[in-house]
C-alpha positions as CSV (number, residue, x, y, z in Angstrom):
1,M,-117.3,-38.8,-88.9
2,C,-114.3,-39.1,-86.6
3,L,-114.4,-40.0,-82.9
4,G,-112.1,-38.9,-80.1
5,I,-111.4,-41.9,-77.9
6,P,-110.1,-41.7,-74.3
7,G,-106.9,-43.5,-73.5
8,K,-104.5,-43.8,-70.5
9,V,-101.1,-42.3,-70.9
10,V,-98.6,-45.0,-70.1
11,E,-95.3,-43.4,-71.3
12,I,-94.1,-40.0,-72.3
13,N,-91.1,-39.2,-74.4
14,D,-90.7,-35.4,-75.1
15,F,-94.1,-34.4,-76.7
16,V,-95.2,-37.9,-77.6
17,A,-97.3,-40.1,-75.3
18,K,-97.8,-43.8,-75.6
19,V,-101.6,-44.1,-74.9
20,D,-103.4,-47.3,-74.1
21,V,-106.8,-47.4,-75.7
22,G,-108.6,-50.6,-74.9
23,G,-105.4,-52.7,-74.8
24,S,-103.9,-51.2,-78.0
25,R,-101.1,-48.7,-77.6
26,K,-100.9,-45.8,-79.9
27,D,-98.6,-42.7,-80.1
28,A,-100.3,-39.4,-79.5
29,S,-98.8,-35.9,-79.8
30,L,-99.0,-33.8,-76.6
31,I,-98.2,-30.6,-78.4
32,L,-101.7,-29.2,-77.7
33,L,-101.8,-29.9,-74.0
34,D,-100.0,-28.8,-70.9
35,D,-99.3,-30.7,-67.8
36,V,-100.0,-34.3,-69.0
37,K,-98.5,-37.0,-66.8
38,E,-98.3,-40.8,-67.0
39,G,-101.5,-42.2,-65.6
40,D,-103.6,-39.3,-66.9
41,Y,-106.5,-40.0,-69.4
42,V,-106.7,-38.0,-72.6
43,I,-109.0,-37.8,-75.5
44,V,-107.0,-38.9,-78.7
45,H,-108.2,-37.6,-82.1
46,A,-106.2,-37.9,-85.3
47,G,-103.0,-38.6,-83.5
48,F,-103.2,-35.8,-81.0
49,A,-104.2,-35.7,-77.4
50,I,-106.8,-32.9,-77.4
51,Q,-108.2,-32.9,-73.9
52,K,-107.5,-34.4,-70.5
53,V,-110.5,-36.2,-68.9
54,D,-110.9,-37.8,-65.4
55,E,-110.5,-41.5,-65.1
56,K,-114.2,-42.2,-64.1
57,E,-115.5,-40.4,-67.3
58,A,-112.8,-42.1,-69.5
59,L,-113.7,-45.6,-68.2
60,K,-117.4,-44.9,-68.6
61,T,-116.9,-43.8,-72.2
62,L,-114.7,-46.8,-73.0
63,E,-117.4,-49.1,-71.6
64,L,-120.0,-47.5,-73.8
65,V,-117.8,-47.8,-76.9
66,D,-117.2,-51.4,-76.1
67,E,-120.9,-52.0,-75.7
68,I,-121.7,-50.4,-79.0
69,I,-119.0,-52.4,-80.9
70,S,-119.9,-55.7,-79.2
71,G,-123.6,-55.2,-79.5
72,G,-123.6,-54.3,-83.1
73,R,-125.5,-51.1,-82.5
74,F,-124.0,-49.0,-85.3
75,L,-126.5,-47.0,-87.3
């Protein structure tokens, strides 16, 4: 199973965004999305930004992921 994780776009060069995900920066292709700007939050899956999300929802999701990882609640 693969998860799409939200991250904040911190830099854009052509169709590649540098996305901050919990302090780690990863490259993500923007080829699937229109109108992404620095500061936007996107769901990153398999190296692609696949959906824009609002900041509140992105931060809530990241908090839950952190809680799962920190709390050892994997099935």
